[in-house]
Residue frames as qw, qx, qy, qz and C-alpha x, y, z in Angstrom:
[[0.446, -0.158, -0.469, -0.745, 6.90, 51.81, 79.07],
 [0.525, -0.116, 0.607, -0.585, 4.07, 50.73, 81.50],
 [0.268, 0.111, 0.952, 0.095, 2.32, 47.44, 80.94],
 [0.370, 0.674, 0.500, -0.399, -0.84, 49.38, 80.18],
 [0.287, 0.765, -0.253, -0.519, 0.78, 51.44, 77.39],
 [0.063, -0.348, 0.873, 0.337, 2.56, 48.41, 76.01],
 [0.353, 0.326, 0.867, -0.131, -0.72, 46.53, 75.94],
 [0.378, 0.763, 0.255, -0.457, -2.47, 49.42, 74.22],
 [0.120, 0.665, -0.535, -0.507, 0.27, 49.63, 71.67],
 [0.180, -0.089, 0.960, 0.194, 0.03, 45.96, 70.87],
 [0.384, 0.541, 0.704, -0.254, -3.71, 46.18, 70.57],
 [0.304, 0.786, -0.049, -0.536, -3.42, 49.14, 68.19],
 [0.033, 0.483, -0.761, -0.431, -0.97, 47.20, 66.05],
 [0.279, 0.173, 0.945, -0.011, -3.20, 44.16, 66.00],
 [0.392, 0.700, 0.453, -0.389, -6.17, 46.30, 64.91],
 [0.204, 0.743, -0.346, -0.535, -4.10, 47.99, 62.21],
 [0.120, -0.257, 0.914, 0.288, -2.89, 44.62, 60.93],
 [0.366, 0.394, 0.831, -0.143, -6.45, 43.33, 60.83],
 [0.383, 0.778, 0.171, -0.467, -7.72, 46.37, 58.91],
 [0.096, 0.628, -0.611, -0.471, -4.78, 46.04, 56.47],
 [0.221, -0.019, 0.960, 0.169, -5.50, 42.34, 55.87],
 [0.388, 0.586, 0.659, -0.267, -9.14, 43.17, 55.25],
 [0.259, 0.801, -0.078, -0.534, -8.14, 45.77, 52.72],
 [0.219, -0.348, 0.801, 0.435, -6.12, 43.29, 50.66],
 [0.629, 0.231, -0.359, -0.650, -7.81, 42.18, 47.45],
 [0.896, -0.089, 0.305, -0.310, -9.49, 38.76, 47.49],
 [0.847, 0.474, -0.237, 0.041, -7.19, 37.52, 44.76],
 [0.126, 0.689, -0.630, 0.337, -4.26, 37.81, 47.15],
 [0.562, -0.303, 0.662, -0.394, -5.69, 35.14, 49.35],
 [0.065, 0.076, -0.970, -0.220, -6.00, 31.42, 48.60],
 [0.621, -0.114, -0.073, -0.772, -9.71, 30.98, 47.79],
 [0.089, -0.008, -0.988, 0.124, -11.37, 28.02, 49.55],
 [0.536, -0.155, -0.117, -0.822, -15.12, 27.94, 48.93],
 [0.637, -0.073, -0.750, -0.166, -15.40, 24.34, 50.10],
 [0.261, -0.396, 0.560, -0.679, -14.84, 24.18, 53.85],
 [0.404, 0.004, 0.863, -0.303, -15.99, 20.55, 54.03],
 [0.694, 0.507, 0.209, -0.467, -18.36, 20.86, 51.03],
 [0.696, 0.065, 0.605, 0.381, -17.75, 18.83, 47.88],
 [0.133, 0.395, -0.418, -0.807, -17.15, 20.01, 44.38],
 [0.691, 0.381, 0.538, -0.294, -20.17, 19.03, 42.25],
 [0.099, -0.280, 0.707, 0.642, -19.37, 17.76, 38.76],
 [0.670, 0.458, 0.293, -0.506, -22.43, 18.09, 36.49],
 [0.248, -0.164, 0.819, 0.491, -22.20, 15.66, 33.54],
 [0.460, 0.321, -0.050, -0.826, -24.54, 16.55, 30.74],
 [0.652, 0.172, -0.622, -0.397, -25.15, 12.90, 29.60],
 [0.913, -0.318, 0.047, -0.250, -26.11, 9.54, 31.08],
 [0.583, -0.537, 0.599, 0.113, -23.56, 7.02, 32.31],
 [0.827, 0.094, 0.526, 0.178, -21.34, 5.13, 29.89],
 [0.589, 0.768, 0.148, 0.206, -20.59, 7.59, 27.10],
 [0.619, 0.322, -0.157, 0.699, -17.39, 9.62, 26.36],
 [0.139, -0.697, 0.100, -0.696, -18.58, 12.74, 28.27],
 [0.794, -0.566, -0.026, -0.222, -19.32, 10.66, 31.31],
 [0.899, -0.023, -0.129, 0.418, -15.88, 9.02, 31.13],
 [0.381, 0.480, -0.141, 0.778, -14.08, 12.38, 30.89],
 [0.380, -0.704, 0.019, -0.600, -16.19, 13.91, 33.63],
 [0.879, -0.471, -0.024, -0.071, -15.49, 11.08, 36.08],
 [0.797, 0.158, -0.150, 0.563, -11.76, 10.78, 35.17],
 [0.151, 0.594, -0.141, 0.778, -11.26, 14.51, 35.84],
 [0.595, -0.648, -0.004, -0.475, -13.38, 14.30, 38.99],
 [0.934, -0.265, -0.163, 0.177, -11.12, 11.57, 40.42],
 [0.714, 0.061, -0.091, 0.691, -8.06, 13.87, 40.19],
 [0.139, 0.676, 0.079, 0.719, -8.94, 17.54, 40.21],
 [0.573, -0.777, -0.209, -0.156, -9.89, 17.63, 43.92],
 [0.775, -0.360, -0.050, 0.517, -6.19, 17.27, 45.03],
 [0.420, 0.214, 0.151, 0.869, -5.41, 20.46, 43.10],
 [0.226, -0.725, -0.299, -0.578, -8.12, 22.51, 44.82],
 [0.093, -0.462, 0.523, -0.710, -7.91, 24.25, 48.19],
 [0.617, -0.215, 0.481, -0.584, -8.82, 21.87, 50.95],
 [0.069, 0.173, -0.956, -0.228, -8.76, 18.84, 48.57],
 [0.635, 0.085, 0.299, -0.707, -12.60, 18.54, 48.34],
 [0.480, 0.164, 0.861, 0.046, -14.34, 15.36, 47.42],
 [0.281, 0.209, -0.431, -0.832, -15.71, 15.57, 43.88],
 [0.503, 0.276, 0.741, -0.349, -19.31, 14.31, 43.48],
 [0.022, 0.011, -0.691, -0.722, -20.32, 13.43, 39.84],
 [0.428, 0.423, 0.582, -0.547, -23.95, 14.09, 38.95],
 [0.228, 0.189, 0.772, 0.562, -25.36, 12.90, 35.69],
 [0.294, 0.574, 0.317, -0.695, -27.86, 15.44, 34.19],
 [0.264, 0.123, 0.750, 0.594, -28.81, 14.11, 30.77],
 [0.272, 0.742, 0.541, -0.288, -31.33, 15.91, 28.65],
 [0.398, 0.900, 0.136, -0.111, -31.51, 17.63, 25.31],
 [0.754, 0.467, -0.103, 0.451, -27.93, 16.92, 24.30],
 [0.549, -0.208, -0.355, 0.728, -26.60, 18.46, 27.52],
 [0.048, -0.557, -0.169, -0.812, -28.66, 21.69, 27.10],
 [0.647, -0.662, -0.326, -0.195, -30.29, 20.85, 30.34],
 [0.768, -0.350, -0.185, 0.504, -26.98, 20.70, 32.13],
 [0.372, 0.250, 0.076, 0.891, -25.71, 23.90, 30.51],
 [0.282, -0.659, -0.281, -0.638, -28.91, 25.71, 31.37],
 [0.734, -0.597, -0.310, 0.095, -28.59, 24.46, 34.99],
 [0.663, -0.174, -0.096, 0.722, -25.01, 25.69, 35.28],
 [0.163, 0.387, 0.177, 0.890, -25.95, 29.04, 33.75],
 [0.365, -0.557, -0.242, -0.706, -29.18, 29.75, 35.63],
 [0.774, -0.547, -0.195, -0.254, -29.26, 27.70, 38.91],
 [0.834, -0.082, -0.320, 0.443, -25.89, 26.46, 40.06],
 [0.389, -0.876, -0.066, 0.276, -24.17, 28.58, 42.72],
 [0.531, 0.764, -0.130, 0.344, -21.51, 30.99, 41.44],
 [0.474, -0.812, 0.327, -0.088, -18.96, 30.31, 44.14],
 [0.245, 0.612, -0.751, -0.040, -16.66, 27.75, 42.51],
 [0.473, -0.185, 0.813, -0.284, -18.24, 24.66, 44.07],
 [0.741, 0.390, 0.525, -0.156, -19.93, 23.56, 40.84],
 [0.115, 0.530, -0.577, -0.611, -18.55, 22.84, 37.41],
 [0.797, 0.258, 0.502, -0.217, -19.56, 20.47, 34.62],
 [0.215, -0.196, 0.728, 0.620, -18.94, 19.00, 31.19],
 [0.592, 0.567, 0.277, -0.502, -21.30, 19.75, 28.27],
 [0.783, 0.376, 0.430, 0.246, -21.41, 18.73, 24.63],
 [0.436, -0.199, 0.303, 0.824, -18.89, 20.21, 22.32],
 [0.071, 0.366, 0.553, 0.745, -21.67, 21.38, 20.04],
 [0.201, -0.704, -0.632, 0.255, -23.91, 22.72, 22.83],
 [0.178, -0.489, -0.014, 0.854, -22.45, 26.30, 22.39],
 [0.002, -0.080, -0.583, -0.809, -24.00, 26.38, 18.97],
 [0.067, -0.565, -0.820, 0.052, -27.53, 25.96, 20.47],
 [0.029, -0.735, -0.362, 0.572, -28.23, 29.50, 21.54],
 [0.016, -0.476, 0.336, 0.812, -26.81, 31.14, 18.39],
 [0.118, -0.060, -0.824, -0.550, -28.86, 28.84, 16.16],
 [0.539, -0.175, 0.042, -0.823, -32.00, 29.26, 18.23],
 [0.448, -0.044, -0.892, -0.040, -32.18, 25.64, 19.39],
 [0.641, -0.568, -0.189, -0.481, -35.08, 24.87, 21.74],
 [0.859, -0.463, -0.195, 0.102, -34.01, 24.33, 25.32],
 [0.652, 0.201, -0.176, 0.709, -30.72, 26.22, 25.02],
 [0.259, -0.918, -0.225, -0.198, -31.35, 28.60, 27.89],
 [0.669, -0.550, 0.085, 0.492, -27.76, 29.85, 28.37],
 [0.359, 0.918, -0.163, -0.042, -25.29, 32.29, 26.97],
 [0.929, 0.024, -0.049, 0.367, -22.05, 30.54, 25.99],
 [0.367, 0.671, -0.151, 0.626, -20.19, 33.83, 25.83],
 [0.369, -0.703, 0.260, -0.549, -20.88, 34.43, 29.57],
 [0.957, -0.261, -0.121, 0.014, -20.22, 30.90, 30.73],
 [0.288, -0.802, 0.523, 0.035, -16.94, 30.41, 32.61],
 [0.868, 0.390, -0.306, -0.032, -14.75, 28.26, 30.36],
 [0.658, -0.642, 0.391, 0.033, -12.39, 26.06, 32.39],
 [0.017, -0.568, 0.752, 0.334, -10.70, 23.97, 29.66],
 [0.929, 0.210, -0.078, -0.294, -10.84, 20.78, 27.58],
 [0.665, -0.435, 0.586, 0.160, -8.66, 17.71, 28.03],
 [0.503, 0.031, 0.719, 0.478, -8.79, 17.05, 24.27],
 [0.423, 0.427, -0.198, -0.774, -9.78, 18.37, 20.89],
 [0.712, 0.176, 0.630, -0.256, -11.92, 16.16, 18.76],
 [0.187, 0.208, -0.720, -0.635, -12.25, 14.34, 15.46],
 [0.711, 0.200, 0.389, -0.551, -15.72, 13.23, 14.53],
 [0.049, 0.207, -0.872, -0.442, -16.10, 10.14, 12.41],
 [0.768, 0.138, 0.091, -0.619, -19.16, 8.76, 10.77],
 [0.068, -0.274, 0.956, 0.082, -18.96, 4.94, 10.90],
 [0.800, 0.082, -0.108, -0.585, -21.11, 2.09, 9.68],
 [0.629, -0.203, 0.750, -0.030, -21.26, -1.66, 10.05],
 [0.069, -0.151, 0.812, 0.560, -21.00, -3.90, 6.97],
 [0.267, 0.476, 0.826, -0.137, -24.76, -4.67, 7.17],
 [0.225, 0.731, 0.160, -0.625, -25.52, -1.20, 5.66],
 [0.722, 0.447, 0.427, 0.312, -23.79, -1.99, 2.42],
 [0.168, 0.978, -0.028, 0.123, -22.30, 1.54, 2.50],
 [0.856, -0.120, -0.014, 0.502, -18.52, 1.63, 2.14],
 [0.415, 0.128, 0.083, 0.897, -17.68, 5.20, 1.07],
 [0.084, 0.446, 0.287, -0.843, -18.87, 8.79, 1.61],
 [0.264, 0.163, -0.511, -0.801, -20.05, 8.76, -2.01],
 [0.245, -0.271, -0.923, -0.125, -22.29, 5.76, -1.27],
 [0.038, -0.466, -0.620, 0.630, -24.06, 7.97, 1.27],
 [0.259, 0.349, -0.118, -0.893, -25.42, 10.14, -1.52],
 [0.459, 0.115, -0.692, -0.546, -27.01, 7.08, -3.08],
 [0.586, -0.272, -0.763, 0.002, -28.02, 4.78, -0.20],
 [0.463, -0.720, 0.021, -0.516, -29.68, 5.43, 3.17],
 [0.460, 0.132, -0.733, 0.483, -27.70, 4.87, 6.41],
 [0.593, -0.689, -0.333, -0.253, -29.71, 4.38, 9.58],
 [0.394, 0.313, -0.520, 0.690, -27.84, 6.09, 12.49],
 [0.478, -0.642, -0.558, 0.219, -28.52, 6.55, 16.24],
 [0.175, 0.579, -0.138, 0.784, -28.52, 9.94, 17.84],
 [0.448, -0.293, -0.645, 0.546, -28.24, 11.06, 21.47],
 [0.096, -0.809, -0.487, 0.314, -30.25, 14.28, 21.27],
 [0.266, 0.915, 0.114, 0.282, -30.28, 17.88, 20.17],
 [0.217, -0.923, 0.315, -0.045, -27.00, 19.73, 20.62],
 [0.692, -0.365, 0.589, 0.203, -24.87, 16.61, 19.96],
 [0.146, 0.502, -0.644, -0.559, -22.88, 15.73, 16.85],
 [0.253, 0.112, 0.958, 0.079, -24.70, 12.41, 16.61],
 [0.335, 0.707, 0.600, -0.168, -27.72, 14.45, 15.50],
 [0.104, 0.845, -0.061, -0.521, -26.37, 17.79, 14.22],
 [0.131, -0.480, 0.675, 0.545, -23.88, 16.40, 11.73],
 [0.263, 0.219, 0.888, 0.308, -26.00, 13.86, 9.85],
 [0.226, 0.763, 0.544, -0.267, -28.97, 16.20, 9.79],
 [0.088, 0.840, -0.171, -0.507, -26.97, 19.13, 8.27],
 [0.225, -0.360, 0.766, 0.482, -24.98, 16.89, 5.95],
 [0.428, 0.480, 0.764, 0.051, -28.19, 15.60, 4.36],
 [0.263, 0.905, 0.265, -0.205, -28.83, 19.15, 3.23],
 [0.081, -0.835, 0.382, 0.387, -25.33, 20.55, 2.62],
 [0.079, -0.439, 0.828, 0.340, -23.81, 17.45, 0.85],
 [0.723, 0.160, -0.318, -0.593, -26.97, 15.66, -0.21],
 [0.121, 0.191, -0.960, 0.164, -26.28, 12.62, 2.01],
 [0.668, -0.272, -0.430, -0.542, -28.93, 10.19, 3.09],
 [0.108, 0.099, -0.816, 0.559, -28.71, 9.69, 6.84],
 [0.573, -0.509, -0.423, -0.484, -31.90, 8.45, 8.59],
 [0.012, 0.383, -0.627, 0.678, -31.76, 9.29, 12.30],
 [0.650, -0.438, -0.615, -0.088, -33.18, 7.13, 15.06],
 [0.088, -0.615, 0.322, -0.715, -33.54, 9.22, 18.27],
 [0.783, -0.507, -0.076, -0.353, -33.96, 8.40, 21.98],
 [0.830, 0.032, -0.394, 0.393, -30.57, 7.06, 22.90],
 [0.459, -0.879, -0.056, 0.112, -29.28, 8.41, 26.27],
 [0.295, -0.750, 0.490, 0.331, -25.59, 8.04, 25.29],
 [0.476, 0.576, -0.579, -0.326, -23.33, 6.79, 22.53],
 [0.162, -0.246, 0.945, -0.140, -22.77, 3.57, 24.42],
 [0.602, 0.319, 0.599, -0.422, -26.45, 2.78, 23.88],
 [0.612, 0.651, -0.199, -0.402, -26.10, 3.45, 20.18],
 [0.122, 0.504, -0.851, -0.088, -23.01, 1.13, 20.07],
 [0.395, 0.029, 0.880, -0.264, -25.17, -1.66, 21.64],
 [0.631, 0.544, 0.300, -0.464, -27.94, -0.96, 19.10],
 [0.427, 0.660, -0.535, -0.309, -25.40, -1.33, 16.29],
 [0.061, -0.297, 0.951, -0.067, -24.30, -4.67, 17.71],
 [0.471, 0.279, 0.758, -0.355, -27.95, -5.84, 17.87],
 [0.241, 0.234, 0.730, 0.595, -28.52, -4.71, 14.29],
 [0.084, 0.762, 0.577, -0.282, -31.12, -2.04, 15.29],
 [0.229, 0.938, -0.095, -0.242, -29.15, 0.78, 13.66],
 [0.881, 0.355, 0.031, 0.310, -26.22, 0.66, 11.19],
 [0.560, 0.319, -0.135, 0.752, -24.05, 3.56, 12.28],
 [0.342, -0.855, -0.276, 0.275, -23.28, 6.71, 14.19],
 [0.397, 0.689, -0.154, 0.587, -21.39, 10.00, 13.83],
 [0.703, -0.704, -0.079, 0.068, -19.35, 10.16, 17.00],
 [0.064, -0.883, 0.466, -0.005, -15.99, 11.25, 18.28],
 [0.678, 0.421, -0.600, 0.054, -13.06, 9.08, 17.41],
 [0.030, 0.365, -0.770, 0.522, -11.85, 8.75, 21.02],
 [0.666, -0.087, 0.382, -0.635, -15.28, 7.58, 22.09],
 [0.889, 0.278, -0.257, -0.257, -15.38, 4.87, 19.47],
 [0.543, 0.425, -0.666, 0.284, -11.85, 3.68, 20.37],
 [0.185, -0.345, 0.657, -0.644, -12.43, 3.96, 24.12],
 [0.715, -0.026, 0.390, -0.580, -15.69, 1.99, 24.15],
 [0.940, 0.256, 0.214, -0.068, -15.04, -0.47, 21.28],
 [0.295, -0.714, 0.512, 0.377, -11.23, -0.76, 20.88],
 [0.495, -0.072, 0.790, 0.353, -11.41, -3.41, 18.24],
 [0.518, 0.680, 0.449, -0.258, -14.03, -1.94, 15.96],
 [0.348, 0.875, -0.244, -0.233, -11.73, 0.18, 13.78],
 [0.225, -0.590, 0.765, 0.126, -8.63, -2.00, 14.20],
 [0.440, 0.036, 0.896, 0.039, -10.47, -5.18, 13.21],
 [0.187, 0.036, -0.527, -0.828, -12.59, -3.47, 10.55],
 [0.090, 0.434, 0.859, -0.256, -15.80, -4.26, 12.38],
 [0.232, 0.863, 0.329, -0.304, -16.90, -0.79, 11.19],
 [0.568, 0.349, 0.273, 0.694, -15.91, 1.36, 8.35],
 [0.119, -0.645, -0.150, 0.740, -15.06, 5.05, 8.76],
 [0.513, 0.675, 0.481, 0.223, -16.74, 6.88, 5.91],
 [0.350, 0.666, -0.044, 0.657, -15.21, 10.23, 6.52],
 [0.500, -0.413, -0.444, 0.618, -13.88, 12.49, 9.32],
 [0.043, 0.835, 0.218, 0.504, -14.65, 15.99, 10.43],
 [0.603, -0.574, -0.254, 0.493, -13.07, 18.56, 12.76],
 [0.060, -0.916, 0.108, 0.382, -11.00, 21.69, 12.89],
 [0.292, 0.673, -0.609, -0.303, -8.45, 19.96, 10.71],
 [0.875, 0.121, -0.434, -0.178, -7.73, 16.44, 9.45],
 [0.741, -0.569, 0.346, -0.079, -6.53, 13.94, 12.03],
 [0.240, 0.658, -0.692, -0.175, -3.02, 12.68, 11.03],
 [0.394, -0.159, 0.892, -0.153, -3.88, 9.22, 12.43],
 [0.635, 0.469, 0.584, -0.190, -6.61, 8.90, 9.77],
 [0.143, -0.452, 0.489, 0.732, -4.41, 9.56, 6.69],
 [0.017, 0.064, 0.830, 0.553, -6.56, 7.60, 4.20],
 [0.061, 0.628, 0.745, -0.216, -9.95, 8.74, 5.53],
 [0.173, 0.598, 0.343, 0.703, -11.65, 11.61, 3.55],
 [0.119, -0.261, -0.400, 0.871, -11.91, 14.99, 5.42],
 [0.250, 0.685, 0.665, -0.163, -15.41, 16.46, 5.34],
 [0.090, 0.777, -0.085, -0.618, -14.20, 19.84, 3.82],
 [0.112, -0.297, 0.768, 0.556, -12.76, 17.82, 0.88],
 [0.245, 0.416, 0.871, 0.086, -16.29, 16.56, 0.12],
 [0.189, 0.766, 0.301, -0.535, -17.54, 20.12, -0.46],
 [0.568, 0.429, 0.476, 0.515, -17.92, 21.35, -4.02],
 [0.138, 0.825, 0.167, 0.522, -18.24, 25.12, -3.29],
 [0.257, 0.278, -0.446, 0.811, -16.77, 27.72, -0.99],
 [0.549, -0.393, 0.019, -0.737, -20.22, 28.31, 0.47],
 [0.901, -0.213, -0.360, -0.118, -20.40, 24.61, 1.45],
 [0.623, 0.133, -0.489, 0.596, -16.92, 24.82, 3.07],
 [0.081, -0.376, 0.291, -0.876, -17.94, 27.88, 5.12],
 [0.751, -0.340, -0.089, -0.559, -21.15, 26.13, 6.29],
 [0.898, -0.081, -0.415, 0.121, -19.17, 22.96, 7.20],
 [0.381, 0.295, -0.485, 0.730, -16.56, 24.98, 9.15],
 [0.390, -0.376, 0.221, -0.811, -19.33, 26.48, 11.31],
 [0.883, -0.182, -0.263, -0.344, -21.07, 23.11, 11.62],
 [0.888, -0.040, -0.372, 0.266, -17.92, 21.46, 12.94],
 [0.068, 0.733, -0.326, 0.593, -16.67, 24.35, 15.06],
 [0.747, -0.564, 0.168, -0.309, -17.48, 22.35, 18.20],
 [0.951, 0.055, -0.185, 0.241, -14.72, 19.84, 17.45],
 [0.389, 0.514, -0.351, 0.679, -12.14, 22.48, 18.37],
 [0.477, -0.590, 0.212, -0.616, -14.04, 22.86, 21.68],
 [0.309, 0.237, -0.899, 0.201, -13.41, 19.17, 22.45],
 [0.529, -0.474, -0.701, 0.063, -14.91, 17.95, 25.79],
 [0.082, 0.554, -0.176, 0.810, -15.45, 21.30, 27.43],
 [0.426, -0.480, -0.644, 0.416, -15.57, 21.85, 31.19],
 [0.041, -0.578, -0.152, -0.801, -17.45, 24.93, 32.19],
 [0.232, -0.346, -0.668, 0.617, -18.68, 26.68, 35.31],
 [0.076, 0.836, 0.536, -0.092, -21.47, 29.18, 35.97],
 [0.345, 0.670, 0.079, 0.652, -21.11, 32.76, 34.69],
 [0.212, -0.825, 0.089, -0.516, -20.00, 35.73, 36.78],
 [0.837, -0.318, -0.294, 0.334, -17.63, 33.80, 39.05],
 [0.290, -0.924, 0.190, 0.159, -15.45, 36.00, 41.19],
 [0.484, 0.741, -0.465, 0.006, -12.02, 36.31, 39.55],
 [0.181, -0.545, 0.791, -0.211, -10.30, 34.31, 42.25],
 [0.747, 0.047, 0.597, -0.291, -12.76, 31.44, 41.97],
 [0.786, 0.602, -0.045, -0.134, -12.38, 31.25, 38.15],
 [0.252, 0.719, -0.637, 0.117, -8.61, 31.29, 38.53],
 [0.514, -0.353, 0.717, -0.310, -8.90, 28.60, 41.17],
 [0.854, 0.262, 0.403, -0.201, -10.86, 26.23, 38.87],
 [0.670, 0.708, -0.222, -0.020, -8.70, 26.98, 35.80],
 [0.018, 0.699, -0.692, 0.180, -5.45, 26.48, 37.75],
 [0.661, -0.179, 0.682, -0.257, -6.75, 23.15, 39.20],
 [0.847, 0.476, 0.176, -0.157, -7.78, 22.04, 35.74],
 [0.480, 0.777, -0.405, 0.045, -4.38, 22.91, 34.22],
 [0.256, -0.560, 0.754, -0.230, -2.55, 21.15, 37.06],
 [0.816, 0.037, 0.519, -0.251, -4.65, 18.10, 36.57],
 [0.772, 0.618, -0.100, -0.112, -3.70, 17.92, 32.91],
 [0.333, 0.680, -0.615, 0.218, -0.07, 17.53, 34.07],
 [0.660, -0.416, 0.519, -0.350, -0.87, 15.09, 36.93],
 [0.144, 0.363, -0.902, -0.182, 0.98, 11.77, 36.30],
 [0.277, 0.164, 0.906, -0.274, -1.85, 9.73, 37.83],
 [0.521, 0.605, 0.226, -0.558, -4.44, 11.51, 35.71],
 [0.381, 0.602, -0.555, -0.429, -2.35, 10.97, 32.55],
 [0.051, -0.179, 0.982, 0.021, -1.92, 7.27, 33.39],
 [0.439, 0.368, 0.733, -0.366, -5.68, 6.77, 33.77],
 [0.506, 0.649, -0.056, -0.565, -6.33, 8.57, 30.50],
 [0.220, 0.478, -0.802, -0.283, -3.90, 6.23, 28.77],
 [0.201, 0.031, 0.967, -0.155, -5.56, 3.17, 30.28],
 [0.486, 0.547, 0.497, -0.466, -8.95, 4.43, 28.94],
 [0.511, 0.203, 0.596, 0.585, -7.35, 4.80, 25.51],
 [0.152, 0.930, 0.325, -0.085, -8.30, 8.45, 25.31],
 [0.557, 0.446, 0.028, 0.700, -6.27, 11.16, 23.59],
 [0.378, -0.749, -0.243, 0.486, -4.89, 13.92, 25.84],
 [0.402, 0.323, 0.220, 0.828, -4.49, 17.17, 23.89],
 [0.192, -0.706, -0.552, 0.399, -5.61, 19.81, 26.40],
 [0.168, 0.539, 0.141, 0.813, -6.58, 23.46, 25.75],
 [0.189, -0.241, -0.591, 0.746, -7.05, 25.93, 28.59],
 [0.087, 0.701, 0.622, -0.338, -9.98, 28.14, 29.50],
 [0.077, 0.695, -0.109, -0.706, -8.84, 31.36, 27.75],
 [0.075, -0.139, 0.804, 0.573, -8.37, 29.37, 24.52],
 [0.060, 0.471, 0.876, 0.089, -11.94, 28.11, 24.68],
 [0.035, 0.748, 0.367, -0.552, -13.27, 31.55, 25.64],
 [0.037, 0.521, -0.387, -0.760, -11.62, 33.06, 22.53],
 [0.045, 0.064, 0.893, 0.442, -12.99, 30.30, 20.32],
 [0.080, 0.613, 0.757, -0.210, -16.47, 30.85, 21.58],
 [0.062, 0.728, 0.066, -0.680, -16.24, 34.54, 20.78],
 [0.000, -0.315, 0.677, 0.666, -14.98, 33.67, 17.29],
 [0.085, 0.312, 0.935, 0.148, -17.90, 31.30, 16.74],
 [0.080, 0.743, 0.579, -0.327, -20.36, 33.98, 17.77],
 [0.046, 0.638, -0.213, -0.739, -18.91, 36.35, 15.19],
 [0.345, 0.136, 0.830, 0.418, -19.92, 34.05, 12.32],
 [0.211, 0.010, -0.298, -0.931, -21.91, 35.85, 9.60],
 [0.538, 0.110, 0.495, -0.673, -25.67, 35.58, 10.28],
 [0.745, 0.296, -0.282, -0.527, -26.73, 33.95, 7.02],
 [0.492, 0.271, -0.825, 0.070, -24.49, 30.96, 7.72],
 [0.144, -0.055, 0.765, -0.625, -25.68, 30.78, 11.36],
 [0.638, 0.180, 0.210, -0.718, -29.33, 30.96, 10.33],
 [0.734, 0.284, -0.500, -0.360, -28.98, 28.25, 7.64],
 [0.388, 0.193, -0.862, 0.262, -27.08, 25.80, 9.94],
 [0.284, -0.058, 0.589, -0.754, -29.41, 26.61, 12.79],
 [0.735, 0.177, -0.026, -0.654, -32.39, 25.50, 10.79],
 [0.663, 0.309, -0.668, -0.138, -30.66, 22.39, 9.59],
 [0.347, 0.174, -0.847, 0.364, -29.72, 21.07, 13.04],
 [0.445, -0.174, 0.378, -0.793, -32.87, 21.79, 14.94]]
């Protein structure tokens, strides 16, 4: 074979190989949208609260499980109980896998209940996973004089709230109507940490907040009986709170129970990490795989333990199915709860 023919044959083979590689589906390749760019981590609340803690802890570890090991840049975007962050992720953030974020567990109820500022479709968001499922507790200091859930139907409890779309507002507002409780809400707090400080200063007497946030920010409050847990709420009773009433047990009718199940649906969503809608399949898989790998990362697990947080992860497909279930709730219940939590 002449050198010319041999060269031509090699050139033809190279061309064919190139065309074949180009014809392979994108999912067969390792996606790397970063190429020196960081992963932006949108956090739907101000610094210091439970969502900020989870967002930053995940951000410190997920990069090593992504192609190219990108730097993760946290960006706090507080506003309207994380509706602002969710709307940004849905409408503005690039759909290439370089942006993800953490939003309020109750934020997905915003659009279905017609909440103002909820400019996103939870069914279309890309659900990445949650590091934990939640138990919400309504707590009070001794100053209030309220010691039981029954007392709440007779005396007023002044609680702080961190904005629409959060349990700190949604739960007490709705419970006032559903169970005839007497919460008085004081708004304007950027995060639960600010409410905790206000409780210590005697400016408010309580809060309805996730158990892990209370333990993480004030480890001695429950242990030393600085606060009293009036009742708990969630997808199911927390086995660690054996003697604390479960909110469904406070209901007197099946209708009340159905309303409370929808109200507390967000507790099963936990601390959800999401990405923009319509991600290419390989980019969605990339983020979900990195999240799942982080949940098993020994260094991540060790940091979670040091922060006294519970690690009970659920993956993206689980959250995606839960959101679809929530959005199949009968309209009369949705309409009623929607009006109560606005």
